[in-house]
C-alpha positions as CSV (number, residue, x, y, z in Angstrom):
1,M,3.2,-24.3,-16.6
2,R,0.6,-21.7,-17.5
3,E,-2.0,-24.2,-18.3
4,M,-1.2,-26.0,-14.9
5,L,-1.6,-22.7,-13.0
6,V,-5.0,-21.8,-14.6
7,E,-6.3,-25.4,-14.0
8,K,-5.4,-25.2,-10.4
9,A,-6.9,-21.8,-9.9
10,D,-10.4,-23.4,-9.8
11,I,-12.2,-20.2,-9.6
12,P,-16.1,-21.0,-10.5
13,A,-17.9,-18.6,-12.9
14,G,-19.6,-15.9,-11.1
15,T,-17.0,-15.5,-8.3
16,V,-15.2,-12.3,-7.4
17,Y,-11.5,-13.0,-6.1
18,L,-10.0,-10.1,-4.0
19,V,-6.4,-10.3,-4.9
20,G,-3.4,-8.7,-3.4
21,A,-1.0,-7.6,-6.2
22,G,1.7,-6.8,-3.7
23,P,3.7,-3.2,-4.1
24,G,4.3,-3.6,-7.7
25,N,7.5,-5.9,-8.2
26,P,6.2,-9.0,-10.2
27,D,8.7,-11.0,-8.1
28,L,6.5,-10.5,-5.1
29,L,3.2,-11.8,-6.6
30,T,1.9,-14.8,-4.9
31,V,1.2,-18.1,-6.7
32,G,-2.3,-17.9,-5.7
33,A,-2.6,-14.3,-6.9
34,L,-0.9,-15.5,-10.4
35,R,-3.4,-18.4,-10.7
36,A,-6.2,-16.1,-10.2
37,I,-5.0,-13.4,-12.7
38,L,-4.3,-16.2,-15.5
39,A,-8.1,-17.6,-14.9
40,A,-9.8,-14.1,-14.9
41,D,-12.5,-13.1,-17.3
42,A,-12.6,-9.6,-16.0
43,L,-9.9,-7.6,-14.2
44,V,-10.8,-4.7,-11.9
45,Y,-7.8,-3.1,-11.0
46,D,-6.2,-0.1,-9.1
47,A,-3.8,2.7,-10.0
48,L,-0.8,1.1,-8.3
49,V,-0.9,-2.2,-10.1
50,S,2.2,-2.6,-12.2
51,D,1.9,-2.8,-16.0
52,E,4.0,-6.0,-15.7
53,I,1.4,-7.6,-13.7
54,L,-1.5,-6.5,-15.5
55,E,0.1,-8.0,-18.9
56,M,0.0,-11.5,-17.1
57,A,-3.8,-11.5,-17.5
58,P,-5.2,-13.4,-20.8
59,A,-5.6,-11.2,-24.0
60,S,-9.4,-11.9,-23.8
61,C,-9.7,-10.6,-20.3
62,E,-11.8,-7.6,-19.9
63,R,-10.1,-4.7,-18.1
64,H,-11.6,-2.2,-15.9
65,F,-9.5,0.5,-14.3
66,V,-10.9,2.0,-11.1
67,G,-7.9,3.7,-9.7
68,K,-7.8,6.1,-6.8
69,R,-5.1,8.7,-6.2
70,G,-5.2,11.5,-3.8
71,G,-6.3,14.7,-5.1
72,K,-7.2,13.4,-8.5
73,P,-10.4,12.3,-10.0
74,S,-11.1,8.8,-8.5
75,T,-13.9,6.1,-9.1
76,P,-16.3,6.3,-6.2
77,Q,-16.1,3.1,-4.1
78,D,-20.0,2.7,-4.5
79,E,-19.3,2.4,-8.2
80,I,-16.6,-0.2,-7.9
81,N,-18.8,-2.3,-5.7
82,D,-21.6,-2.1,-8.3
83,L,-19.1,-3.0,-11.1
84,L,-17.9,-6.3,-9.1
85,V,-21.6,-7.3,-8.5
86,R,-22.5,-6.8,-12.1
87,L,-19.6,-8.7,-13.6
88,A,-19.9,-11.5,-11.2
89,K,-23.9,-11.8,-12.0
90,E,-22.8,-11.8,-15.7
91,G,-21.1,-15.1,-14.9
92,K,-17.7,-14.0,-15.2
93,R,-14.5,-15.0,-13.1
94,V,-13.8,-11.5,-11.6
95,V,-10.4,-10.6,-10.3
96,R,-10.3,-7.6,-8.1
97,L,-6.7,-6.6,-8.2
98,K,-5.3,-4.4,-5.5
99,G,-1.9,-3.1,-4.7
100,G,-0.4,-4.5,-1.6
101,D,-2.7,-6.6,0.3
102,P,-6.7,-6.3,-0.1
103,F,-7.4,-6.1,3.7
104,V,-4.5,-3.6,4.6
105,F,-5.7,-0.1,4.0
106,G,-7.2,-1.6,0.8
107,R,-10.9,-1.3,1.4
108,G,-11.4,-5.0,0.6
109,G,-13.5,-5.6,3.7
110,E,-16.1,-3.0,2.2
111,E,-16.1,-4.7,-1.2
112,A,-16.4,-8.1,0.5
113,L,-19.4,-7.1,2.7
114,R,-21.1,-5.6,-0.5
115,L,-20.6,-9.0,-2.3
116,V,-22.0,-11.0,0.6
117,S,-25.1,-8.5,0.8
118,E,-25.6,-9.5,-2.9
119,G,-25.2,-13.2,-2.5
120,V,-21.9,-13.0,-4.8
121,P,-19.4,-15.8,-3.7
122,F,-15.9,-14.4,-3.1
123,R,-12.4,-15.4,-2.2
124,V,-9.2,-13.7,-1.1
125,A,-5.5,-14.0,-2.2
126,P,-3.6,-12.0,0.4
127,G,-0.8,-9.9,-1.0
128,I,2.7,-8.7,0.3
129,T,1.7,-5.2,1.8
130,A,4.0,-2.2,0.9
131,G,4.6,-1.4,4.6
132,V,6.7,-4.7,4.9
133,A,8.0,-5.0,1.4
134,G,9.1,-1.4,1.0
135,P,11.3,-1.1,4.1
136,A,12.8,-4.5,3.3
137,Y,13.7,-3.3,-0.2
138,A,15.3,-0.4,1.4
139,G,17.4,-2.2,3.8
140,I,15.0,-1.7,6.8
141,P,13.9,-4.5,9.1
142,I,10.7,-3.2,10.5
143,T,11.4,-5.3,13.6
144,H,15.0,-5.8,15.0
145,R,15.8,-7.5,18.3
146,G,17.2,-5.1,20.9
147,V,15.1,-2.3,19.1
148,N,11.6,-3.0,19.1
149,A,9.1,-5.7,20.1
150,N,6.1,-4.1,18.5
151,V,5.4,-2.0,15.4
152,A,2.5,0.3,14.4
153,F,1.1,0.2,11.0
154,L,-1.2,3.3,10.3
155,T,-2.5,5.4,7.5
156,G,-1.7,9.2,7.5
157,H,-4.8,10.0,5.3
158,E,-8.6,9.7,5.8
159,D,-11.5,10.7,3.7
160,P,-11.9,14.4,4.7
161,H,-15.8,13.7,4.3
162,R,-15.4,11.8,7.7
163,T,-13.2,14.0,9.3
164,Q,-14.8,17.4,8.8
165,G,-12.5,18.4,6.0
166,N,-9.3,17.3,7.8
167,S,-7.7,14.4,6.0
168,I,-5.7,13.5,9.1
169,P,-7.1,10.5,10.9
170,S,-9.1,11.6,13.7
171,T,-9.2,8.4,15.5
172,V,-5.5,8.1,16.0
173,D,-4.0,9.5,19.1
174,W,-0.5,10.7,17.6
175,E,0.9,11.8,20.6
176,A,0.3,8.4,22.4
177,V,1.4,6.6,19.3
178,G,4.7,8.4,19.4
179,G,5.5,7.1,22.8
180,A,4.2,3.6,22.7
181,F,5.7,2.3,19.5
182,P,9.4,2.3,18.8
183,V,8.8,1.8,15.2
184,I,5.9,3.4,13.1
185,V,4.9,2.5,9.5
186,L,2.9,5.0,7.8
187,Y,0.9,4.5,4.5
188,M,-0.4,7.6,2.5
189,A,1.2,10.0,4.9
190,I,3.1,12.2,2.7
191,K,0.6,15.1,2.4
192,N,0.0,15.2,6.3
193,F,3.4,14.4,7.5
194,G,4.2,17.8,8.7
195,V,1.4,17.8,11.3
196,I,1.9,14.2,12.0
197,S,5.7,14.7,12.8
198,Q,4.8,17.7,15.0
199,R,2.3,15.7,17.0
200,L,4.7,12.7,17.4
201,I,7.3,15.1,18.8
202,A,4.8,16.7,21.0
203,G,4.1,13.4,22.5
204,G,7.8,12.9,23.5
205,R,9.3,11.5,20.4
206,S,12.8,12.7,19.8
207,P,13.0,15.2,16.8
208,E,16.4,13.2,15.8
209,T,14.4,10.1,15.4
210,P,15.6,8.3,12.0
211,V,13.0,8.5,9.3
212,A,12.9,6.8,5.8
213,V,10.6,7.9,3.0
214,I,10.4,5.1,0.4
215,R,8.9,6.1,-3.0
216,W,7.8,3.5,-5.4
217,A,8.6,0.6,-2.9
218,T,10.3,-2.4,-4.5
219,R,10.0,-1.2,-8.1
220,A,12.9,-0.2,-10.4
221,N,12.4,3.3,-9.8
222,Q,12.3,3.0,-6.1
223,Q,13.8,6.1,-4.1
224,T,14.7,6.5,-0.5
225,L,15.1,9.5,1.7
226,L,16.9,8.8,4.9
227,T,16.3,11.8,7.4
228,T,15.0,12.7,10.8
229,L,11.6,13.3,12.3
230,E,12.3,17.0,12.6
231,N,13.8,17.6,9.2
232,A,11.5,15.1,7.1
233,P,8.6,17.6,6.4
234,K,11.0,20.2,5.1
235,Q,12.9,17.8,3.0
236,I,9.8,16.2,1.6
237,A,8.6,19.7,0.5
238,Q,12.1,20.6,-0.8
239,C,12.5,17.6,-2.8
240,D,9.0,17.6,-4.0
241,L,8.3,14.1,-2.9
242,R,5.0,12.8,-3.8
243,P,3.0,9.6,-3.3
244,P,3.0,6.7,-3.4
245,A,5.4,6.4,-0.4
246,I,5.8,4.5,2.8
247,I,7.4,6.3,5.7
248,V,9.2,4.3,8.5
249,I,9.9,6.1,11.8
250,G,12.3,4.6,14.4
251,E,15.9,3.5,14.8
252,V,15.5,0.6,12.5
253,A,15.6,3.2,9.7
254,R,19.2,4.0,10.4
255,M,20.1,0.2,9.6
256,R,19.6,1.2,5.9
257,Q,23.3,2.7,6.1
258,E,24.6,-0.8,6.4
259,L,21.9,-3.1,5.1
260,A,20.9,-1.4,1.7
261,W,21.0,-4.2,-0.9
262,F,18.5,-3.0,-3.5
263,D,19.6,-0.7,-6.3
264,D,17.5,2.1,-5.6
265,K,18.2,5.7,-5.8
266,S,19.1,7.3,-2.5
267,I,17.6,10.9,-2.3
268,Q,20.2,13.5,-1.3
269,C,18.2,16.6,-0.3
270,A,20.1,19.1,1.7
271,L,18.2,21.6,4.0
272,E,18.0,25.0,2.8
273,E,19.3,27.7,5.1
């Protein structure tokens, strides 16, 4: 089977494959992604790619860690772009392995544009994004008939250099979003959720709106906190919840009480008086 997958990968030398590794659970890796990994000469991977997936690459494959984590030393994006170009021009089959999907808050578009500018051929293997898989593994359907006909996927963090030192996305009208979307799925929002929740409430969203905070989505150590829009910031702080996490806002989050199926750890975090 391994030989068949590698043969069908058909990745020409000197090509960069932008591959979505999904949220971490190897069961959610696509067949296309697996084929690319098995055929790779060089793997350029992010911090949230699980060890189980990394171990699937050939032993002879070069491994280049370029992980980015908020508040910690990170590889600058320009250096990552340079590395991809260099490896490809050396004639290697390069797999740029990203958590989730390369084009969903993954900066895959920036990398693809750089490759095009350098004349480097590329391909894309979309991955399952954590904003869909995380809620599903927590027993939360992000769309449910009778609850919502739309859903907003937003990032809660932006490069502070682009926002005059404030890492909350400046292009998002949070007050308007709170009133327009019954369900909101937030990526990278733990740090800024206190301000985000205040702005959503200011826009008319009920403080009692159910909220689910899902850490390490789909993995064996997944944790889920079910709370409300008003209480979530205080409980996040009291429980010392840290990234990576997906936050789901809306009535669908309440469905976890009936639909939880994955053996994760429900976080019990009572509010301090």
